[in-house]
MIMAR-279890 format. One record per atom (N, C-alpha, C): residue in one letter; x, y, z. Coordinates in Angstrom, 3 decimals. Layout:
N
+--------+----------+----------+----------+
| residu |       c1 |       c2 |       c3 |
+--------+----------+----------+----------+
|      a |        X |        Y |        Z |
...
+--------+----------+----------+----------+
***
This chain:
91
+--------+----------+----------+----------+
| residu |       c1 |       c2 |       c3 |
+--------+----------+----------+----------+
|      x |  -19.896 |   21.138 |   11.912 |
|      x |  -19.605 |   19.826 |   11.129 |
|      x |  -17.712 |   20.970 |   11.124 |
|      x |  -16.719 |   20.078 |   12.105 |
|      x |  -15.526 |   21.054 |   11.535 |
|      x |  -14.711 |   20.016 |   11.919 |
|      x |  -15.075 |   18.508 |   11.780 |
|      x |  -14.058 |   17.618 |   11.365 |
|      x |  -13.761 |   17.476 |   10.545 |
|      x |  -13.080 |   17.127 |    9.573 |
|      x |  -13.005 |   16.662 |    8.096 |
|      x |  -11.456 |   15.185 |    8.782 |
|      x |  -12.088 |   14.247 |    7.813 |
|      x |  -11.613 |   13.445 |    7.524 |
|      x |   -9.556 |   13.716 |    6.951 |
|      x |   -9.446 |   14.453 |    6.546 |
|      x |   -8.427 |   14.547 |    6.159 |
|      x |   -8.617 |   15.912 |    5.961 |
|      x |   -7.066 |   16.842 |    5.709 |
|      x |   -6.749 |   17.468 |    5.157 |
|      x |   -4.932 |   17.932 |    4.161 |
|      x |   -5.202 |   18.252 |    2.943 |
|      x |   -4.379 |   17.898 |    1.757 |
|      x |   -2.673 |   19.299 |    2.554 |
|      x |   -2.305 |   18.473 |    2.810 |
|      x |   -1.175 |   19.744 |    2.228 |
|      x |   -0.489 |   20.626 |    0.935 |
|      x |   -1.186 |   21.450 |    0.568 |
|      x |    0.034 |   22.010 |   -0.298 |
|      x |    1.164 |   22.442 |   -0.611 |
|      x |    2.596 |   22.009 |   -1.188 |
|      x |    3.683 |   22.332 |   -1.283 |
|      x |    3.626 |   23.437 |   -3.007 |
|      x |    4.537 |   24.596 |   -2.646 |
|      x |    4.152 |   25.401 |   -3.483 |
|      x |    6.128 |   25.451 |   -4.628 |
|      x |    5.215 |   24.867 |   -5.648 |
|      x |    6.701 |   24.557 |   -6.593 |
|      x |    7.176 |   25.850 |   -7.402 |
|      x |    7.802 |   26.706 |   -8.266 |
|      x |    8.006 |   27.381 |   -8.954 |
|      x |    8.332 |   27.358 |   -9.987 |
|      x |    7.545 |   27.531 |  -10.866 |
|      x |    7.620 |   28.130 |  -11.964 |
|      x |    8.569 |   28.971 |  -13.433 |
|      x |    9.957 |   28.283 |  -13.289 |
|      x |   10.169 |   28.648 |  -14.542 |
|      x |    9.697 |   29.187 |  -15.824 |
|      x |    9.687 |   30.273 |  -16.981 |
|      x |    9.536 |   30.121 |  -17.810 |
|      x |    7.920 |   30.815 |  -18.017 |
|      x |    7.653 |   30.731 |  -17.013 |
|      x |    5.769 |   30.784 |  -17.120 |
|      x |    5.356 |   32.115 |  -16.447 |
|      x |    4.465 |   32.741 |  -16.989 |
|      x |    3.831 |   33.781 |  -17.297 |
|      x |    3.913 |   34.389 |  -15.918 |
|      x |    4.592 |   36.038 |  -15.117 |
|      x |    4.095 |   35.737 |  -14.066 |
|      x |    2.165 |   35.370 |  -12.961 |
|      x |    2.998 |   35.356 |  -11.470 |
|      x |    1.757 |   35.203 |  -11.245 |
|      x |    1.001 |   33.776 |  -12.215 |
|      x |    1.608 |   33.291 |  -12.634 |
|      x |    1.052 |   31.415 |  -12.406 |
|      x |    1.525 |   31.042 |  -10.581 |
|      x |    0.710 |   30.484 |  -10.776 |
|      x |    0.919 |   28.956 |   -9.009 |
|      x |    0.906 |   28.018 |   -9.818 |
|      x |    1.662 |   27.019 |   -9.126 |
|      x |    1.327 |   25.316 |   -9.398 |
|      x |    1.584 |   24.820 |   -7.821 |
|      x |    1.440 |   24.334 |   -7.474 |
|      x |    0.867 |   23.897 |   -6.402 |
|      x |    1.173 |   22.349 |   -6.367 |
|      x |    1.056 |   21.525 |   -5.539 |
|      x |    1.124 |   20.085 |   -5.599 |
|      x |    0.374 |   19.004 |   -4.362 |
|      x |   -0.013 |   18.618 |   -3.483 |
|      x |   -0.752 |   17.386 |   -2.403 |
|      x |   -0.127 |   16.286 |   -2.121 |
|      x |    0.054 |   15.779 |   -1.943 |
|      x |    0.712 |   14.592 |   -1.649 |
|      x |   -0.739 |   13.395 |   -1.614 |
|      x |   -1.316 |   12.295 |   -2.343 |
|      x |   -2.359 |   11.414 |   -2.419 |
|      x |   -2.429 |   10.450 |   -2.184 |
|      x |   -3.001 |    8.956 |   -1.581 |
|      x |   -2.608 |    7.837 |   -2.209 |
|      x |   -2.424 |    7.159 |   -3.758 |
|      x |   -1.375 |    6.975 |   -3.801 |
|      x |   -1.073 |    6.895 |   -4.932 |
|      x |   -0.110 |    7.588 |   -5.762 |
|      x |   -0.109 |    8.952 |   -5.216 |
|      x |    0.526 |    9.965 |   -5.966 |
|      x |   -0.155 |   12.015 |   -5.812 |
|      x |   -0.139 |   12.579 |   -6.719 |
|      x |   -0.029 |   13.788 |   -6.493 |
|      x |   -1.293 |   14.427 |   -6.697 |
|      x |   -2.072 |   15.244 |   -6.157 |
|      x |   -3.306 |   16.246 |   -6.953 |
|      x |   -1.878 |   17.800 |   -7.532 |
|      x |   -2.626 |   17.505 |   -8.640 |
|      x |   -1.417 |   19.033 |   -8.620 |
|      x |   -2.415 |   20.210 |   -9.272 |
|      x |   -2.572 |   21.506 |   -9.032 |
|      x |   -3.351 |   22.528 |   -9.270 |
|      x |   -2.745 |   24.220 |  -10.313 |
|      x |   -2.741 |   24.292 |  -11.295 |
|      x |   -2.216 |   25.383 |  -12.334 |
|      x |   -2.890 |   26.661 |  -12.061 |
|      x |   -2.845 |   27.237 |  -11.559 |
|      x |   -3.871 |   28.397 |  -12.447 |
|      x |   -3.106 |   30.087 |  -11.551 |
|      x |   -3.792 |   30.895 |  -11.913 |
|      x |   -2.964 |   32.889 |  -11.826 |
|      x |   -4.439 |   32.857 |  -10.769 |
|      x |   -5.607 |   32.094 |  -10.436 |
|      x |   -6.370 |   32.422 |   -9.073 |
|      x |   -7.163 |   30.913 |   -8.228 |
|      x |   -7.051 |   31.500 |   -8.005 |
|      x |   -8.258 |   29.529 |   -7.181 |
|      x |   -9.287 |   29.074 |   -6.751 |
|      x |   -9.623 |   30.333 |   -7.899 |
|      x |  -11.785 |   30.787 |   -8.315 |
|      x |  -11.583 |   29.527 |  -10.108 |
|      x |  -10.338 |   29.813 |  -10.392 |
|      x |  -10.091 |   29.045 |  -11.956 |
|      x |   -9.135 |   27.990 |  -11.592 |
|      x |   -7.995 |   27.295 |  -11.263 |
|      x |   -7.625 |   26.902 |  -11.563 |
|      x |   -7.343 |   25.314 |  -11.252 |
|      x |   -7.495 |   24.858 |  -12.721 |
|      x |   -7.341 |   23.325 |  -13.036 |
|      x |   -6.297 |   22.351 |  -12.767 |
|      x |   -7.212 |   20.962 |  -11.963 |
|      x |   -6.558 |   20.306 |  -11.440 |
|      x |   -5.977 |   19.138 |  -12.281 |
|      x |   -5.337 |   18.195 |  -11.493 |
|      x |   -4.819 |   16.690 |  -12.133 |
|      x |   -4.324 |   15.861 |  -11.422 |
|      x |   -4.161 |   14.225 |  -11.539 |
|      x |   -3.569 |   13.289 |  -10.642 |
|      x |   -2.511 |   12.983 |  -11.541 |
|      x |   -1.189 |   12.985 |  -10.744 |
|      x |    0.403 |   12.147 |  -11.062 |
|      x |    0.243 |   11.496 |  -10.373 |
|      x |    0.275 |   10.050 |  -10.994 |
|      x |    0.766 |    8.526 |  -10.336 |
|      x |    2.698 |    8.427 |  -10.041 |
|      x |    2.563 |    7.853 |   -8.540 |
|      x |    2.882 |    8.713 |   -8.384 |
|      x |    3.356 |    7.082 |   -7.056 |
|      x |    2.985 |    6.286 |   -7.742 |
|      x |    3.126 |    4.767 |   -5.785 |
|      x |    4.091 |    4.921 |   -4.813 |
|      x |    5.313 |    5.130 |   -6.072 |
|      x |    6.164 |    4.959 |   -5.361 |
|      x |    6.754 |    6.287 |   -4.691 |
|      x |    6.214 |    6.833 |   -5.101 |
|      x |    6.980 |    8.459 |   -4.523 |
|      x |    7.741 |    9.697 |   -4.292 |
|      x |    8.356 |    9.493 |   -5.791 |
|      x |    9.283 |    9.403 |   -6.680 |
|      x |    9.843 |   10.700 |   -7.208 |
|      x |    8.476 |   11.404 |   -6.886 |
|      x |    8.848 |   12.343 |   -7.422 |
|      x |    8.683 |   14.038 |   -5.945 |
|      x |   10.792 |   14.121 |   -6.153 |
|      x |   10.885 |   15.206 |   -5.410 |
|      x |   11.021 |   16.438 |   -5.873 |
|      x |   10.379 |   17.362 |   -5.972 |
|      x |   10.083 |   17.912 |   -6.413 |
|      x |   10.713 |   18.711 |   -7.700 |
|      x |   11.236 |   18.653 |   -7.984 |
|      x |   12.520 |   18.743 |   -9.186 |
|      x |   11.560 |   17.887 |  -10.857 |
|      x |   12.358 |   17.027 |  -11.111 |
|      x |   11.603 |   15.635 |  -11.828 |
|      x |   11.998 |   14.141 |  -11.357 |
|      x |   11.391 |   13.600 |  -11.637 |
|      x |   11.915 |   12.119 |  -11.735 |
|      x |   13.740 |   12.281 |  -12.566 |
|      x |   14.475 |   12.709 |  -12.831 |
|      x |   15.691 |   12.528 |  -13.376 |
|      x |   15.816 |   11.251 |  -14.316 |
|      x |   16.681 |   11.182 |  -14.853 |
|      x |   17.228 |   10.269 |  -15.822 |
|      x |   16.944 |    8.367 |  -15.283 |
|      x |   17.981 |    8.566 |  -13.830 |
|      x |   18.615 |    7.104 |  -13.518 |
|      x |   16.561 |    6.698 |  -13.101 |
|      x |   15.634 |    7.741 |  -12.935 |
|      x |   14.754 |    6.748 |  -12.713 |
|      x |   13.825 |    6.006 |  -14.437 |
|      x |   14.517 |    6.509 |  -14.521 |
|      x |   14.125 |    5.650 |  -15.733 |
|      x |   14.514 |    4.630 |  -16.123 |
|      x |   15.565 |    4.546 |  -15.433 |
|      x |   16.533 |    3.991 |  -16.264 |
|      x |   16.275 |    2.429 |  -16.504 |
|      x |   15.572 |    2.163 |  -14.952 |
|      x |   14.695 |    0.822 |  -15.645 |
|      x |   14.002 |    0.689 |  -15.631 |
|      x |   13.090 |    1.116 |  -16.385 |
|      x |   11.811 |    1.331 |  -17.107 |
|      x |   12.245 |    0.545 |  -18.562 |
|      x |   13.302 |    1.868 |  -19.100 |
|      x |   14.615 |    1.595 |  -20.159 |
|      x |   14.474 |    0.230 |  -20.798 |
|      x |   15.658 |   -0.643 |  -19.433 |
|      x |   16.310 |   -1.187 |  -20.161 |
|      x |   15.101 |   -2.585 |  -19.599 |
|      x |   13.937 |   -2.089 |  -19.081 |
|      x |   12.019 |   -3.163 |  -19.247 |
|      x |   12.029 |   -4.059 |  -20.576 |
|      x |   11.539 |   -2.216 |  -21.661 |
|      x |   11.299 |   -2.286 |  -22.244 |
|      x |   12.714 |   -2.239 |  -23.471 |
|      x |   14.011 |   -2.339 |  -22.981 |
|      x |   14.633 |   -2.889 |  -24.820 |
|      x |   14.574 |   -4.541 |  -24.063 |
|      x |   14.138 |   -4.934 |  -23.404 |
|      x |   14.795 |   -6.276 |  -22.915 |
|      x |   12.846 |   -7.227 |  -23.652 |
|      x |   12.230 |   -5.867 |  -23.447 |
|      x |   10.664 |   -6.190 |  -23.764 |
|      x |   11.542 |   -6.773 |  -25.879 |
|      x |   11.990 |   -5.879 |  -26.598 |
|      x |   11.753 |   -5.107 |  -28.070 |
|      x |   13.210 |   -7.199 |  -28.317 |
|      x |   13.691 |   -6.587 |  -27.988 |
|      x |   14.273 |   -7.610 |  -27.451 |
|      x |   14.081 |   -8.969 |  -27.991 |
|      x |   13.045 |   -9.789 |  -26.784 |
|      x |   12.068 |  -10.686 |  -27.118 |
|      x |   11.177 |  -11.010 |  -28.051 |
|      x |   10.370 |   -9.862 |  -28.464 |
|      x |    9.739 |   -9.588 |  -30.134 |
|      x |   10.841 |   -9.976 |  -30.846 |
|      x |   12.011 |   -9.676 |  -31.452 |
|      x |   12.195 |   -9.145 |  -32.509 |
|      x |   12.944 |  -10.980 |  -32.700 |
|      x |   13.436 |  -12.051 |  -31.555 |
|      x |   13.760 |  -12.774 |  -31.607 |
|      x |   12.776 |  -14.258 |  -31.788 |
|      x |   11.636 |  -14.161 |  -31.425 |
|      x |   10.415 |  -14.595 |  -32.201 |
|      x |   10.047 |  -14.079 |  -33.320 |
|      x |   10.508 |  -12.776 |  -33.723 |
|      x |    9.912 |  -13.071 |  -35.102 |
|      x |   10.949 |  -13.305 |  -36.083 |
|      x |   12.034 |  -14.110 |  -35.928 |
|      x |   12.942 |  -14.418 |  -36.870 |
|      x |   13.003 |  -16.164 |  -36.065 |
|      x |   12.485 |  -16.743 |  -35.256 |
|      x |   12.373 |  -17.822 |  -35.127 |
|      x |   11.423 |  -18.377 |  -36.871 |
|      x |   12.231 |  -20.199 |  -36.584 |
|      x |   11.451 |  -21.219 |  -37.907 |
|      x |   10.898 |  -22.077 |  -36.954 |
|      x |    9.660 |  -21.184 |  -38.287 |
|      x |    7.729 |  -21.711 |  -37.768 |
|      x |    8.240 |  -23.671 |  -37.883 |
|      x |    8.098 |  -24.407 |  -37.338 |
|      x |    8.084 |  -25.557 |  -37.376 |
|      x |    7.214 |  -26.118 |  -38.393 |
|      x |    7.179 |  -26.891 |  -39.018 |
|      x |    6.113 |  -27.452 |  -40.461 |
|      x |    5.169 |  -27.706 |  -40.974 |
|      x |    4.888 |  -27.005 |  -41.440 |
|      x |    2.715 |  -27.186 |  -41.381 |
|      x |    2.259 |  -28.150 |  -42.084 |
+--------+----------+----------+----------+
***
């Protein structure tokens, strides 16, 4: 059987500051990326990186990609602080 349902397209990524010979590659899959790292194909580690919005541009997510998340977290913290300081009704 020579037909395969899906072919991964592996992209090589740079490794600044890494040991010579270290290989890092990624392949786009549903919901994120498969990332493999190692020195030889037989011993590479594999992990899944969640990225449902396809934000990983190969560099990094960048600060601007996290600003919305930080704003949301700050709003949640403010709401919790307000709830903690509200007077409770008489019991």
